[in-house]
N, C-alpha and C positions, 0 to 999 in steps of 0.2 A: 504492500499499499503506501501509496506516495506521501510522504512525510514534508508538510511545507509549514514548520512552526516558525512563531515568531523569531525574529533575532533581536539583538540591542536591548532586550529586558534579563532584568537580573535573574540569575539562575537560582533556580529554588531552592539548591542547599546553601545559599548566602542567606535565606529566608529563616527569621527565627518566627518560627510559627508552631505554636503547640495546641493540641487539640482541647484543652483547657479552655484558652481564648476564643472557641469556637462553640463553646457552649457546654463543656463537658468532655471528658474522654469518653470516647463512645465507637461502640464497633465490637469486634471480637474481641479484644482485649489483647495485651501484650503475650499472655500465654498462649494463645489462639495462632502467634506469628509462623507461619510455617511449618505446621504440622499436621497440617490438611483438617482439621477438626472441621472447617468450616465446609465443606463438601455435603451438598446438600441444602444448604442454608439458600432461606427463602429471599430474595430481593422485590421489591415493589417496585414497577416502574407506571408512572401514571403520566400519560399523552391525553393533549388537549381535544384532538378530533381524529377522525380518518376520512375529512373531509377531502383534506389534502394530502397529495400525494409524497409530499415531504413529509409529514408526521408520521405516517405510516412507513415508512423507510426508514427513519428512526426509530422508532419501536422495534422494528425488526433485527435493527443494528444489534441494538442495545441486548435485546435478548438472546440472541445467537450469541455474542460474545462473552455473555455472561455463564451462558449453560455449555460455552466451549470450556468454562473456568470450573466447571460440577456444580455452578447454584442453580438451583430453582427460580423461576421466574414468574411474577404475578404480572402480567402486561397488562394494561387496561385502558382503554381511551374513552372519553369522558362526551366527545360530540359537542364540544363547545360549550357544553350547559354545566355551571359552576356549581349548583348543588350534586351533582350527580359525579364531578370532579372527587368533591367532598367526602361523601359517602363511600366513595372508591378508597380512598386515600384512609379512612374510618376502615375499612374492611380489610383492607391489607394490614394493618396494625394489628386487629382482632386474629386475623387469621396465623399470625405470628412471623410477618414478614420483620427481617435484622437489618435491611436498611431502604432507604427510597430515594428515587431517583424521581425528581417530579417539572414536568414542564408546564406551567399551570398555564391554566385560560387567562383567569386575573389573579397577579402577583400579591393583593393585597389582600383575598379572602380565605386563606389557609391558617392563619394566627391559632386558632382553637385547637386544628385539629395537628397543627406542629407541637403544641403543646404536649397532647396526648404521646406524640411521637418520641419528645423531649423526656418526658416523665419517665418511659419504657427503655431509657439511652439507644435509641433509635436514630441513629447517624443520615442528616438529610443532606441529600444532593441537587442544588437546583439545577437543570438542563435547561442550557440555552436562552428561556426567561426568568430572570431573576425573579426571584419571591421578595415583597416587599413587606416591610412593616413586621418582623419577627426576627428576634436574635437567635431562633434554634435552626436555621440554615446554617451547616457545616461548611459546605463548598459550594462553586458555582463554576461549572464550566460553558463556555459558549464561543464564537468568534468575535474578533475584534468588531465589535457594531459600531460603532464610532467611522473606525475605517471602510464598513461597508457602504454607508452614506456619502462619504468620502467618494469611495468608487461608483456610487450610484452618481453624482452629481459631474464626477470627471466624464462618464461615459456619455451622456447626455450632451456636453461639453464639447466631446469627439463626435458623438453623432453631426451636431450641427456646424462642425467645421470651425468651430473657434479655436480649439486647442489640435492639435496635430497627434499622431499615435504616440510622440515620445513625450506628452505633457505638455509639448510649448504652442504658446498662443501664436495664432495665425494671422493677427492680425484681422482678423474679419470683425466688424463691426455690427453686422445686423441693421435694425435690429430683428431680433427673433421674438417669435409672440410661442410664450408656454404656459402649461397649466401644471399643476404641483398636486400632488396626493400625498397622503402621510398614512400611515399604519394605522392599529387601534389602539386608542390611547389608554386602554387599562392592560397593555402590553407594554413593558418596560424597556424593552429595545426599540420599540416605535421612537422614540423622542432621539438615543442616540442616532437611529438612522436620519432622521430628520434632522437633527443639528449637523452632522457631518455633511449630507447633503446641502442643504440651505447656507454653512460656513463657507461652501466649495465656490457654491453660485452668485451669494449676494453681493459679490466685488460687481459682475458683471448686471446683476438686476440695478446697484446703485448707478452703473454706468449708462445703461441704458441700452445696453447691447443686449440684454433680455426684458422681457415686458410681459407680464401676467394681464392677458385681456379683462378676466373676471375681477382682479384686486384682490384675490382670496391668497394671502400671503401667509397666513398665520395657520399653528399647528392644529389650533383645534377648527378652522375649516376644513381644512384638508384631509381630516384624520377619519378615517373608514372603520367603523365599529366592529372586532371581531376578522378583520380582514376578508370582507365579505365580495366576493367578483359583484356581484347583483348588486351591491349598495354604491359600488364603484362607478358601475355600468351607468347606473342611474345618476350617480352626480357627474359623470362624464355628458349625459348627454343634457341635462342642467346647463354644465357651462358651455357649452355649446351654443346656447340660449342665451345665457347671461354675457358671454363674451362678445355679443353685439355682432355673430357674425364672421368674427376677424379668423381668417385660417388660423390654424396654428400647425408650427414649426415641431414643436417639442413636447413631451409630456415625461413629468416626472413621476414614477410609480416606482415603490418599493417592495415591490413582491409580485412574482410572475403571475397569480392566479387574480391580481386586479390588473393587470396589463392586458389579461384576456376580455375582462370586462370592460376595458377603456376602450381594446382595439375594437370592440362588438358594437359600441356607441359611434365608434369616428367610422364605421364602413356603414352602420346605419344613417349615421347622420350626412351623408353623400362623399366621404375618403374614400377614393379607391385605393384598390390595394400599391398602385406606385407611388402615392401621393399621401402615404401615411405620415404622419409626424415621427420622429426620433421617441422611441418609448423603449423604457428601461423598465428592470425588473429584480426579480433576486430567489434565488433557490434553485435555478436552472431544472426547474420541471419541467417532465420531457415535453410536454405540449407546446409550451415556448421556448424552446428550442429548435425543436421543427417549426415554429414561426418565426424563429430568425433565421432558421437555413432557408427558409418560405420569402424573407425578404420585407417580413410582415414586424417583428418585435426588433427594436436594435440591438436591446444586450439585456442579459443578466448578470447577475453575480453568483458564483458558484462558490458555495460553501459546502466541502465534502465533510458528508455527517456519518462517513465511516470513521473518520478520523473524530469526530465529537462522540460518537458512540464509544470510542476506543478510549477516549478521554475519562468519560463518565465511570466505563467500566472498572480503568485505573485506579481512579478514586473510592470505588466502592471495595476492589479488592484490597487497597490496603487499608482504609479503614478496618475492614472485618479482620484483616492481621494485627491491628493494634499499630499501623504506619499509619504517618504524617504524608498523604499524597500531595504529588509534586504540583507547586502554582507558579504562574509568571506573573500576577498583577495582585499586589496589594493595596490598592488606592482608587483605583478606580470606580468599581461596585459598592455605592453605599447603601443599604437600604431601608435606610430610615431608623435603623435601631443597629447596624454594624457596618462594619467594612466586611464584604464577605471576601474572602481569599478565592479566589478566579484564577482560572486557567482559559487562556486566550488562543484562539486558532489566527489563522490567515484566511484569506477569500479571496476569490482570482473574478477580474473583470472575463465576461463573455460574450463574443461578438460572431458572426458568420466567419468571419476571418479565425479566429484563433479554437473554434469549438471541439475540432477533430482532437487539436494536440490535447486540448484542458482534459476534454471530456472522455473521448475515446481511448486517447491513447493511455489514459488513467485506469481504464475500464470502468470508469464509472457507468457510462453506456456503452452498447455495442453498436457499430456501425448497420447494423440490421436494424435495433430499434428507430434509429435515427431516420429512417427511409421514411 
């Protein structure tokens, strides 16, 4: 598996982190380290939804890798229903789970159930989405989400011709009409994506190279609750009216599912396939990669969930054996109660020019799947 880990970050061996600083010494205990006593231990894995192929892949990856190490896995999907996810986690705890890996729907709604986990010395790893408002979260693994947003903004500028392939300004002055979309306001990652993208685009908005016809440039205006494609499609349809009929040159979309809905609205709104705006995305979902190859969606951000799953499994295994998981960030992710020790992974911009190298050569997709 291709490893693209962050460089320039302090090595985990230099970090002075104790499990007690993370809410107590939790997991298999020192006596369990290396003696195989965790064979057959149950690990609860809570994923937000099966409505996105990305989360299906995440769940399957984590499950397969945990089972390869000899653990039993209780994998549950909550279909974006918060009470269902809370109930599933409660059932995992009551069913004897010895560690929890949680990709939350709403990172602010799990405080009570996590207190139950803490009372039973069950370690908790937040998976990709930070769990907020709780000091019982032991570790967090994700991608560099601010950098994902920077990559989305950069790919939009590159697609418009404002930047060249090396990230250098071309001298293009525009003005280019763009509209902005953001992720779900209850997902902590969404603000990181937005901030990274807007910090990248703002100089060009200030100089007039970029223009937002609708005037909707605030996160709250652009946010799409639960990342629903249908909601994004409806908003795009509205924006085509609010924008006074001005032709769009680009759309900042933070997720492939939204991109599909946005493109549907554009095509039904009179844009032909060869005049679609530059549309960004994230997650390299199969349908969007095919759309990129077909010249519809311009770009996506590839986050290798195989690596993310592996990192979560390594954290679980370390905790179950009384060891400290490796981290490379102890400053960024403040959940309102604590700075959660984290491991951040890198992501890559994918376009029609490099999808084979990034996605096929790495084994993430086969050439046959992309036909």
